[in-house]
N, C-alpha and C positions, 0 to 999 in steps of 0.2 A: 788625245793620248791614250790609246785604248788598256782596260787593263790589263794587267799581263795574266799568262795563262793561271798560275798558281793564284793568285788574290780571286778570281774568277771563281776555281772550284771553291774555296772555301765559301764565298759571299752564298753560293748555292746554298753552300753547306749549314752554312748560318739562315737558312730560308727555310730548309728542311727541317732543324732542332725550334723553327722560330714556330711552326706551325704547326709537327707532332706534342711535340711539347707544351702548346699552346705559352708558349713564354712571352711574360709582359714588355721587353726589348732586348735588342741586337746595339749592346757597345760597343765602338769598330775606336778605335785607340790608332794612331797611324804616323807614321815619320815621316810618309808623304803625300805630294795631291793625287789625288786621282780626278779619274776619267765618273765624274756625279753622275751624270746620267744617265752611265750604265749602270755604275754599281744604286741608284735607284730603279732603273729598273727590274734593280732585281728586288732586292728590297723594299717595303714599305716606307717610306717617308717617319710617317709618322710614328711612329715602333722605332726608328733611328737617332744612335745619341753618336755624336761624335766628337773625341776628344784627341789636340794634337799634341804631341811632345814636343813639338818646336816654337815660340812665342812669334816668329814671322808666319811659318805656314797656319798659327791661330789663327792670325787677324786677317792671311788673306781667303780664309773659312770662312769670316765671319759676313763677310761681305756675300756669300752667298745665302738667297731667302728662302731656301730648298733647306737649309740644313738646321741642325740641330745643333748649337756647340754645349760644350762644357769649358767653363771659364776654369781651368789649373794651372799654374805655374809649376812644373815638372819638375825644377831643381832639381839635385844631383841625389835624385832618388833610382834606388828597381821600380820594374816595368809592373810590378805586383803591386808596387806601394801606390804608384800613382793611378794602377788603375779602384784601388780604393777610395784616393781622395776624388777620381772623374764619380764612384756612385755615390758616397758622400754627398758628391754636388749635386746631382741630378735628384737627390733626396729633398737636400734642403732646394731646392730652386720649387720641388712641388712636380718637377718630370718623369721622377718616378716613385711610385711606396715602397716604405721604408720594407717588405716581405714579396716583395720582387720576384720572379725569377729571369737572368737574362745571360743572354750569349753575346760572350765578351771575343771579340776580334782584334790580335794585337799583334808586337815582332817578341816571341819570347827565348830566339839564339841572339845573341849580340853575334856579331861577324869581326865585325871592328869596332873602336870605340869609336864615337864621334862622326858615324858613318850613315845615312840612315840608309836602316833598311823593309823587307816586301813584308807582310803582314804573310804569317809562319803557322800561329797560333788560336785554338779553338778553345772557349770553353766553355763549361754551366755555374753560372754562378749563384746561387739561396740565402738574397737577401737576408729573408724570413732567418735564418738563423744564427742574424750578426745586428741586426738591425731592428728586432721585435719591441725592444722598450724605447728608442727612441722615432718620434714622430718629426715631420719640415719644419714644422716651428722649435722643437728645443734644438734641433740645430740652427736655426734663423740669432736665433737670440744666443748661442754660443757665437757663430759668426759674426755679428757686428762691426765689431771695430780688428780682430785675428782671423786672419786665413784659415781658413779646417785647414788646411797641407800643414798649416804650422802648429794651431791647437792640436791635431792628431801628434802632432810627433811627440811635443815635450810632453801630454798629456800620455800616449805611451810608452815616455821614458820616466814618467814620473810613478807608471804602472810595475816597470820592471822593478826600479827600485823599492817602493814596497812590498815585494813580492818576493827582492833574491836579498833584500840587504847588501851591504856590502864586506866581502874577506866574512861572511858570516855572522853578522853585527848589523840587525837592525841600522836604519838611517832615515833620519826624519830632513825635509828641505821642503823650499818653498822655489816656486814658479814665479817671474812677473811676467804676463808675457803681451805686447802692446805701449802703445803712449809711454813710451820711451822714456822723452823729453822729459816727460812730466813727471814720472816716475822718479827721477834721479834728483828732479827738487826734493823732492819728499823721503830720500833715504840719502844714507852717510854707510863709506866704506867701513869698514871694522877690519881689515886685514887687508893686501896688498889685492891687486884683479890679478886674478889669474891669464882670465885671455886678455888682456894688452901684449901686443905686440906680434900677435898669428892675425894671417891674413881674414879676410873673412870666408873664404873657406872653408878654411882650417876650423875657422865658429860655426860653422850653417848647420846646427837640429837637426836639420832638416836630411842628414849625415849617417847614417847609421856606425861609421864610425868614429865620428865627433859625437854621438850621443852613447858610447862603451867610456870614452876618456871624462865627458859629462858624468858617469858618477862617481868618480874619486875627487871631484871636487863637490859635490853631495853633500861629501862627509863633512865640510868645512862647516863652520858657524857662519850665517847669515841667509840673504836668499842671490836667485839668480835671476838674474834678470835677461829677456829673449823680445827682440824688438821683433814687429811681425809679419817682416820676412824670413826669422830663423834663425836669424845672425845673433849668437850672445853676444851682449855689450859689456857683462859685469858680474859677479860674482863676493860671494863675500858682505852684501849690500845690510844693511842696519835698514829696517822701512820704518820711519818717524812717523805717518799720514796719524791724524789726529782719529778716533775713533767716536764718530758719532751714536746718540742715544739707541737710534734704534738697530746700526751693527752688531752694540754689545750682546742685546734678544735676541740674535745668529747665532751667535759664536757663544752663550753661553754653556758653562760645563767642560770649552775647550783651554788651548794652552797659549803661548803668544803669537805663537804662529797663525794659528787659524787667526784671531784677534789682528795681527796683520794683516792677511790675505783679507780678511772680510775688509777691513779700514780705506786697505787702498786698490780696490777694485771698488769702493763706493764716492774715494774723491778721485777719481780718473777712469779711462775709460780703459780701462787694461783689464785680463780675465786675468786671475790669481790663482795656483795652480796647489795645493798644498799635502805631502808626504806627512803621517803622522809615525813616529818613530815607535811607537808601542803599539798601536794596531797592523800599521803599515796602507792605511784605509787612504784612498785619492778622493780628498776633495774640492770641488771648483766652485772658484766665487766671480760671479758677477753686479759687477751696478751693488757689494755690497754683503748680497745674497747665494746663496746656496744654490747652484745648478745642476750640480752630477756629484754623486759618488758613489766611488767605485772599491769592491771591495776585494782586500789583499789576496784572495785566490778567488774569488769569480773573475770566469771571464770575460775580461776587456770590449762589452757590448759596441761601445762603438766605434773604437777605433783597431780592432785588433784587424790583420789582415783576411781576407778572403781565402775562405778556402774554394781552389781552381779545380774543379771533377776535371782533367781532361778526355773529350770525348773516346777517346780511345781506350778507355779502362787504366790508364799508369795513374800515376800518384805522385805526380810533381815534388822539387824537395820544399823542404817550407821555411826552409832558409834564419830558421829561426837554432 
């Protein structure tokens, strides 16, 4: 099936931007199958990255040997967040460098929920503004057992809690992400589980509305456990993992949350994320070690949404 006129025109515009800006790649986020022979007549295959917004379409496109497909789980998230996940995946798999300039093509105007739409938007994204402190190796270390999309959602939530607190008061909390079955054997409830009885959709931390509700739950004592697929499983959990001697050195001078986070990440394959009540700092632990620290008033360099500079000069709404 031939390309729609609108898609063909946007592809040619992307090629012109690619050449004139000496950009590193074109990211094409598609909701529909396309005539890929015609697409590759316009865009060079070596600079094209494709992300499908539907699992079945993703599987179909993976069978095409001429395409470089980014493996993302769209989840119930807006397009700009899916774009962040796709770009992070590209950096993590060495398809892009952290300082790259990318031409992004996507559907930015949803007409009807659940109905695939044509590409209608074009943006220029400068990864250097957001990822200059991050390497592909850093991402791979964190992505070992927890998908980047889930990790991004939890760290974004933790960063917001550290910056904002709740109702004007500082809040300290801990998230333990991934390897949930084993984590549960090393923890016990301090109170009732506020997630009990809710559907998976209502507990999916990748949904911004769910994250807003979890900010209230974060005020309760104990850790919040999140499965690797982004579904919050339990809260108000006391972590009872034994802290090995090498963990104590890492945690010297920190409180019980940090010690517990280091211990549970050492004893399991989970990633533990602590929000300090005193400073708002977010600390990420893996394998008992500190992998990353985010200061409360610094921009969250890894997981912040990418600013999209529209080619028509207009500024998109930030959604925050």
